[in-house]
N, C-alpha and C positions, 0 to 999 in steps of 0.2 A: 521416506523422511530423510531430509538433509540435516546433518548435525554439524555445527561449527563451534569451535572452541575459541573464545574471544579473550585475549590477554588485554587487560585494561590498566593504564596508569591514570591515577587520580590525584586530586588535592589531598594530601595525606591527613589533614585535620578533619576531613568530611567523609572518610571511608564508609562508616556505617550508613549514613543518609544516601550516599551515592549508590551504594549496594542495594539498599531497599527500593530506590527509585528504578534501578535496572531491573531488579527481580519482578517488579510490577508490570514490566512491559510485555505485551503480547509477543510470543515467540521465544521469550526467555524461559528456560525451564529451571535453571539453577544458577546461583551466584555464590562464588567462594571468595573469602579474603585469604590471601596467601602471602608467604614470604618470598623474598627474591626480587628480581627487577620489575615485577608488576605488582600492583596492589590487589587487583580482583581478577578472577577468572569466571567468565559467564558461559554457560552452555546454551546455545541457540538451536532450537529444533523447528524447522519449517517444512512445508510441503514442496516448495519448488525453489531452485537456486535464485530466481529473481526476488524472492521473498527475503533473501538475505540483505539485499540493498535496502529494503524497507526497515529491517530491524537494526542492522549494525550502523551504517552511516546515517540512516534516516531517523533512528531513535536513540540508540545507545550513545553515539558520538554527540548528541545534542543534550544529553543530561548534563546540567550545570555541575562543574567539577571534574568531568571527564576530560583528560588532557591528550590521551592518545590511545589508540587501539591496535592490536595485531591479531589477525584472524587466521585460523587454521581450519580447513574443511576436511572432515573425516571421509575416508574412503570406505572403510569397513568398521563394524563394531564387533568387538570380541568381549563377551561377557563370561563370567564364570560359568554360567549355564552352557554356553557355547563350547567352552574348553572341556567341560566334563563330557559333553556328547562326543566330541572330537577324539578324546582319549579312550572312550568306551567302544569305538568301532572295532568289530572283530572279536570282542570278548564274549564268551558264553556266560549266560547268567545262571 
């Protein structure tokens, strides 16, 4: 599974509607409204790198009100579960 974090700048007066439209797209697992330089952050999860092109420039960028995107592709995922397992190595129960 390929995960991409997409930072999105939008028309500020339409953030809720734009967020809902993006969240409804196939491949988008979550959308957050945030503070800072960007208005929304979307998590995109797809099976293949080529699928990112379909979802991000092919769908997200075409949602009315989306002004710009910046995409970061994850190398590895670290979850709380993974961290607990890593710190438990070598400990006797």
